[in-house]
TITIKOL-527252 format. One record per residue (C-alpha): z, x, y. Coordinates in steps of 0.02 Angstrom, whole numbers, padded with zeros to 5 digits, always signed. Each point is the difference from the previous one (the first is absolute). Example, Ala and Ser with C-alpha at 12.3 -4.5 7.8 and 13.67 -1.06 7.14 Angstrom:
BEGIN
+00390+00615-00225
-00033+00069+00172
END
This chain:
BEGIN
+00000+00000+00000
-00051+00073+00167
+00118+00000+00149
-00111-00126+00090
+00017-00124-00144
+00189+00019+00000
+00008-00045+00184
-00113-00150-00025
+00102-00060-00150
+00160+00010+00104
-00077-00120+00127
-00036-00134-00129
+00128-00134-00042
+00045-00061-00174
-00154-00114-00004
-00116+00147+00035
-00047-00061+00173
-00011+00122+00144
+00145-00033+00118
-00063+00109+00142
+00109+00034+00150
+00113-00127+00083
+00010-00021+00187
+00159+00031+00100
+00034-00187+00021
-00014-00031-00188
+00110+00150-00035
+00136-00063+00118
-00008-00175-00077
+00020+00076-00173
+00148+00106+00060
+00087-00153+00072
-00034-00098-00160
+00077+00139-00105
+00152+00013+00115
+00031-00186-00024
+00016+00032-00188
+00139+00130+00026
+00174-00054-00051
+00106+00063+00143
+00182+00047-00035
+00142-00099+00074
+00114+00082+00127
+00136+00022-00132
-00123+00084-00119
-00061+00111+00141
+00178+00056+00042
+00036+00032-00185
-00159+00102-00023
+00039+00098+00158
+00171+00052-00064
-00065+00041-00174
-00132+00115+00075
+00127+00076+00121
+00121+00041-00142
-00139+00069-00110
-00067+00112+00139
+00175+00063+00039
+00034+00042-00183
-00166+00091-00019
+00030+00092+00164
+00172+00058-00062
-00074+00054-00167
-00138+00101+00084
+00127+00078+00119
+00112+00055-00145
-00148+00070-00096
-00061+00092+00156
+00171+00076+00026
+00015+00052-00183
-00174+00076-00010
+00026+00085+00168
+00158+00085-00061
-00084+00046-00165
-00148+00080+00087
+00116+00088+00123
+00098+00074-00145
-00159+00053-00090
-00073+00091+00149
+00158+00075+00073
+00066+00045-00172
+00180+00009-00046
+00068+00177+00001
+00113-00015-00153
-00022+00172-00076
END
């Protein structure tokens, strides 16, 4: 399959018809139609999700900080060397 055929196949819908390009007005109408299908969270769900994400990010940030400190000390010890002769 040549590259040109792949591009043409991508422009065809499931019925095999050429969809072509849509105009800006059609695109905006389709965007609005899709946004109407979205199930928006309630305020309580939004607050809950916010705190879940906040706690998760804080825990990951603490974990990365501890690992950074540990690897930093390890590398420092490797390159400065301990003079235990």
